[in-house]
BAMI-786715 format. One record per residue: residue number from 1; residue in one letter; x, y, z of N, C-alpha, C, O in turn. Coordinates in steps of 0.02 Angstrom, whole numbers. Each point is the difference from the previous one (the first is absolute). Example, Ala and Ser with C-alpha at 12.3 -4.5 7.8 and 13.67 -1.06 7.14 Angstrom:
BEGIN
REC,seq,type,nc1,nc2,nc3,cac1,cac2,cac3,cc1,cc2,cc3,oc1,oc2,oc3
REC,1,a,660,-284,390,-45,59,0,45,60,0,52,-1,33 .
REC,2,s,-70,54,-69,42,59,3,-39,55,37,25,55,8 .
//
This chain:
BEGIN
REC,seq,type,nc1,nc2,nc3,cac1,cac2,cac3,cc1,cc2,cc3,oc1,oc2,oc3
REC,1,x,-3793,15610,-2127,4,12,71,-67,26,26,-33,40,-34 .
REC,2,x,14,-62,92,-64,19,30,7,69,31,46,14,38 .
REC,3,x,-94,29,-54,-2,68,25,-9,0,76,-38,-40,27 .
REC,4,x,74,84,8,-4,2,73,-69,19,25,-19,-18,56 .
REC,5,x,-20,55,-95,-68,18,20,-45,-62,1,-45,-5,42 .
REC,6,x,57,-42,-87,-38,-62,-1,18,-43,61,-43,-31,30 .
REC,7,x,106,31,-13,22,-36,60,-32,30,62,-21,-36,45 .
REC,8,x,17,102,-43,-31,34,57,-74,-18,5,-26,-12,55 .
REC,9,x,-9,11,-112,-71,-18,0,-9,-72,26,-43,-12,42 .
REC,10,x,84,-33,-67,-6,-70,19,17,-11,74,-26,-47,31 .
REC,11,x,69,88,-4,21,-10,69,-51,25,51,8,-12,60 .
REC,12,x,-60,46,-83,-53,21,46,-46,-60,13,-40,-19,-44 .
REC,13,x,46,-10,101,-36,-62,17,-59,11,47,-21,-46,35 .
REC,14,x,-5,106,-34,-55,18,44,-60,-49,-5,-29,-17,51 .
REC,15,x,12,-4,-111,-59,-42,-10,17,-72,-19,-43,-37,-25 .
REC,16,x,104,17,37,20,-70,-13,-23,-42,59,7,19,58 .
REC,17,x,-33,-77,-74,-19,-48,52,-76,-10,1,-38,47,12 .
REC,18,x,18,-108,-25,-71,-16,1,-23,-7,72,37,-25,43 .
REC,19,x,-99,47,-30,-26,0,69,-62,-43,7,-29,-5,55 .
REC,20,x,7,-26,-109,-61,-41,1,-61,41,20,-47,-26,31 .
REC,21,x,48,90,-48,-57,45,8,-12,31,-68,39,42,-23 .
REC,22,x,-93,-62,-10,-12,24,-67,-72,-11,-21,-35,-43,27 .
REC,23,x,14,83,-75,-64,-12,-33,12,-32,-68,-44,-33,-29 .
REC,24,x,104,43,2,20,-28,-65,72,-24,6,43,34,26 .
REC,25,x,-31,-94,-52,68,-27,0,13,-34,-67,-45,-32,-28 .
REC,26,x,106,40,4,18,-30,-64,75,-14,-2,39,35,32 .
REC,27,x,-21,-86,-68,70,-15,-16,5,-3,-76,-41,-32,-33 .
REC,28,x,92,64,6,12,0,-72,73,-15,-13,44,14,41 .
REC,29,x,-32,-43,-99,69,-15,-21,10,28,-70,-43,-7,-43 .
REC,30,x,99,38,32,19,25,-65,29,-59,-39,54,-25,17 .
REC,31,x,-89,3,-68,22,-58,-38,64,12,-39,34,-47,-20 .
REC,32,x,-17,110,8,61,16,-37,63,-10,41,48,-30,-24 .
REC,33,x,-49,54,86,62,-2,40,-5,-39,65,50,-15,32 .
REC,34,x,-111,-3,-12,-9,-39,61,-14,41,63,-8,-29,54 .
REC,35,x,5,96,-60,-18,40,59,-66,-23,27,-46,-19,-37 .
REC,36,x,40,19,104,-63,-18,33,-18,55,49,43,30,32 .
REC,37,x,-108,-17,-25,-24,48,49,-65,-26,30,-41,-30,-34 .
REC,38,x,34,41,98,-63,-14,35,-21,65,33,39,33,34 .
REC,39,x,-102,-14,-45,-28,62,27,-57,-16,47,-39,-46,-11 .
REC,40,x,34,85,64,-59,2,43,-26,72,-1,35,46,21 .
REC,41,x,-95,-38,-46,-31,66,-4,-60,3,47,-37,-48,8 .
REC,42,x,29,106,22,-61,14,37,-35,55,-39,25,56,-6 .
REC,43,x,-82,-74,-22,-37,47,-42,-74,-14,5,-22,-57,9 .
REC,44,x,-17,111,-14,-73,-9,-4,-19,16,-73,42,-1,-44 .
REC,45,x,-104,15,33,-23,12,-69,23,68,-27,-6,13,-59 .
REC,46,x,32,30,104,18,67,-22,75,15,4,25,36,-43 .
REC,47,x,11,-62,94,70,20,6,42,-56,30,-24,-48,30 .
REC,48,x,89,56,-41,51,-46,26,26,30,66,22,58,1 .
REC,49,x,-25,-96,52,26,23,64,73,-17,11,38,39,29 .
REC,50,x,-18,-99,-53,70,-18,8,20,-55,-49,-42,-36,-27 .
REC,51,x,108,30,18,29,-53,-41,62,-25,35,45,40,16 .
REC,52,x,-41,-104,-4,60,-34,26,22,-49,-53,-42,-25,-38 .
REC,53,x,105,11,34,25,-44,-53,63,-37,22,35,20,46 .
REC,54,x,-22,-73,-82,64,-36,3,18,-18,-72,-43,-17,-40 .
REC,55,x,107,21,26,23,-17,-67,60,-48,4,37,-1,48 .
REC,56,x,-30,-36,-100,61,-36,-16,14,24,-71,-24,-29,-49 .
REC,57,x,62,83,44,3,35,-63,63,42,-8,41,5,46 .
REC,58,x,-35,25,-104,54,46,-14,-12,67,34,-54,12,27 .
REC,59,x,103,30,-29,-4,65,33,-52,45,-32,-29,43,34 .
REC,60,x,15,-51,-99,-49,41,-33,-71,-15,25,-39,45,11 .
REC,61,x,24,-108,-2,-65,-21,26,-6,23,73,-53,24,21 .
REC,62,x,106,-32,18,-1,21,70,-11,75,5,-39,23,42 .
REC,63,x,74,16,-83,-8,73,1,-72,19,-19,-29,44,31 .
REC,64,x,2,-77,-82,-68,14,-22,-50,-16,55,-45,40,14 .
REC,65,x,52,-98,18,-46,-20,53,4,48,59,-51,19,29 .
REC,66,x,111,1,-11,9,46,56,-33,67,-14,-37,26,42 .
REC,67,x,50,1,-101,-28,64,-19,-76,-5,-5,-36,43,26 .
REC,68,x,12,-94,-59,-72,-9,-9,-36,-6,67,-53,29,9 .
REC,69,x,81,-66,37,-33,-11,64,-10,66,38,-48,7,38 .
REC,70,x,93,40,-49,-7,65,33,-46,47,-39,-35,41,30 .
REC,71,x,36,-47,-96,-38,47,-42,-75,-15,-1,-40,45,-9 .
REC,72,x,20,-109,17,-71,-16,-6,-36,0,67,-61,-9,2 .
REC,73,x,96,19,52,-32,1,65,-51,58,3,17,57,-16 .
REC,74,x,-78,-73,35,-56,47,5,-23,29,-67,-33,52,-3 .
REC,75,x,51,-86,-51,-20,23,-67,-68,-31,-19,-16,-56,19 .
REC,76,x,-22,95,-56,-65,-25,-25,13,-49,-57,44,10,-41 .
REC,77,x,-84,-63,40,9,-52,-51,-6,27,-71,39,-19,-43 .
REC,78,x,-88,62,32,-9,26,-68,60,42,-22,18,-1,-59 .
REC,79,x,12,38,106,59,40,-17,60,-44,-15,37,13,-47 .
REC,80,x,-28,-65,87,55,-47,-11,-7,-35,-67,48,-8,-37 .
REC,81,x,-109,-13,21,-12,-33,-64,20,46,-57,34,-21,-47 .
REC,82,x,-55,84,50,17,49,-53,76,11,-3,28,4,-55 .
REC,83,x,5,0,113,72,11,1,37,-60,-31,48,10,-37 .
REC,84,x,-70,-71,52,31,-59,-28,-9,-2,-76,46,-18,-36 .
REC,85,x,-106,37,13,-12,1,-73,45,51,-34,25,-12,-55 .
REC,86,x,-14,69,88,45,51,-27,71,-26,-4,34,11,-49 .
REC,87,x,-11,-46,102,67,-29,-1,9,-49,-58,51,0,-33 .
REC,88,x,-101,-41,22,4,-49,-55,3,35,-68,36,-22,-45 .
REC,89,x,-73,77,37,2,38,-62,69,31,-10,26,2,-56 .
REC,90,x,3,23,110,67,30,-4,50,-53,-23,44,14,-40 .
REC,91,x,-51,-74,66,44,-55,-19,-5,-15,-74,50,-9,-34 .
REC,92,x,-111,7,8,-10,-16,-71,26,56,-45,31,-14,-51 .
REC,93,x,-45,76,69,19,57,-42,71,24,14,29,38,-40 .
REC,94,x,-1,-58,96,67,21,22,4,75,11,54,30,-5 .
REC,95,x,-111,1,20,0,70,20,-65,14,37,-47,-39,-3 .
REC,96,x,45,94,36,-59,20,38,20,20,70,58,-4,20 .
REC,97,x,-108,27,17,14,25,67,-26,-49,52,-57,-21,-1 .
REC,98,x,102,2,47,-17,-45,55,-52,35,44,8,59,17 .
REC,99,x,-62,-94,3,-49,31,45,33,23,65,44,-34,26 .
REC,100,x,-66,91,-2,30,30,60,2,-49,59,51,-3,35 .
REC,101,x,-104,-34,-25,-3,-47,56,56,-52,-5,23,-25,51 .
REC,102,x,-1,9,-112,51,-51,-10,68,30,-16,42,-32,-31 .
REC,103,x,-32,94,54,66,30,-10,52,-45,33,-12,-31,51 .
REC,104,x,69,27,-81,52,-46,22,8,-57,-49,55,-27,-7 .
REC,105,x,-109,9,-28,5,-52,-49,37,23,-63,21,-41,-40 .
REC,106,x,-12,107,32,36,25,-58,71,-27,-1,26,-16,-54 .
REC,107,x,6,10,112,67,-28,3,0,-73,-21,44,-22,-37 .
REC,108,x,-92,-15,62,-5,-71,-18,-17,-11,-73,25,-47,-31 .
REC,109,x,-66,90,3,-24,-9,-69,42,36,-52,-22,10,-56 .
REC,110,x,83,9,75,44,33,-48,21,-49,-55,-4,-60,9 .
REC,111,x,25,87,-64,20,-42,-57,59,-46,18,10,-51,-32 .
REC,112,x,30,70,81,55,-42,22,-24,-67,27,37,-50,-1 .
REC,113,x,-98,48,25,-28,-60,31,-52,-34,-44,-39,-41,24 .
REC,114,x,38,58,-89,-52,-26,-44,-6,-76,2,-55,-26,-1 .
REC,115,x,111,-9,4,-3,-72,-1,-23,-30,67,-7,-60,6 .
REC,116,x,-5,102,44,-23,-23,66,-72,20,15,-22,-5,57 .
REC,117,x,-15,28,-107,-68,24,11,-46,-54,28,-44,15,41 .
REC,118,x,53,-78,-61,-43,-53,28,14,-9,74,-46,-14,39 .
REC,119,x,108,23,-19,18,-4,71,-32,59,38,-27,-9,55 .
REC,120,x,30,68,-84,-26,60,32,-76,-3,5,-29,24,48 .
REC,121,x,-4,-53,-99,-73,-3,0,-29,-59,38,-61,-2,10 .
REC,122,x,102,-45,13,-27,-57,37,-41,21,61,-55,-26,8 .
REC,123,x,79,71,35,-42,21,57,-65,35,-23,-52,-10,31 .
REC,124,x,56,49,-83,-59,35,-26,-50,-52,-27,-60,5,14 .
REC,125,x,85,-52,-52,-44,-53,-26,-32,-40,56,-58,-21,-6 .
REC,126,x,95,10,60,-27,-36,57,-57,38,32,-51,-30,18 .
REC,127,x,59,95,-10,-54,41,29,-61,-1,-45,-57,-8,23 .
REC,128,x,68,15,-89,-56,-1,-48,-39,-65,5,-62,0,2 .
REC,129,x,98,-56,-1,-33,-65,2,-33,-12,68,-56,-26,3 .
REC,130,x,88,45,51,-29,-12,67,-65,39,8,-48,-26,29 .
REC,131,x,47,88,-52,-58,43,8,-48,-3,-59,-53,31,1 .
REC,132,x,71,-69,-52,-41,-7,-61,-16,68,-30,-57,15,-16 .
REC,133,x,109,25,8,-7,68,-28,-4,-3,-76,-6,52,-32 .
//
């Protein structure tokens, strides 16, 4: 059964909807399950100003995209890169502390959702590829 906190995360649609205003745009598909995401980012060489997205995906990917879009707004690129690397290390080791900026991902990355990590990381992977981090 899906945790109600994940449903709440996914239901926040503040940044859903592409606006055709971006410095970086990418579409990615999860080859495992078929989830798709398209991101529009506004970023310069130092920070991300905004992220808009659309998904055709499961609730885990939607929750991740919603949370990520709010957490990376006005974040410095170097800090985001470090935070993403930390998240990937936590996934591999199955322990560690989620970076403060990405608080909220602890619920998504719990062991109950282990088989959905590719869905959860799709928005993160899209940001990494779009910004070439």
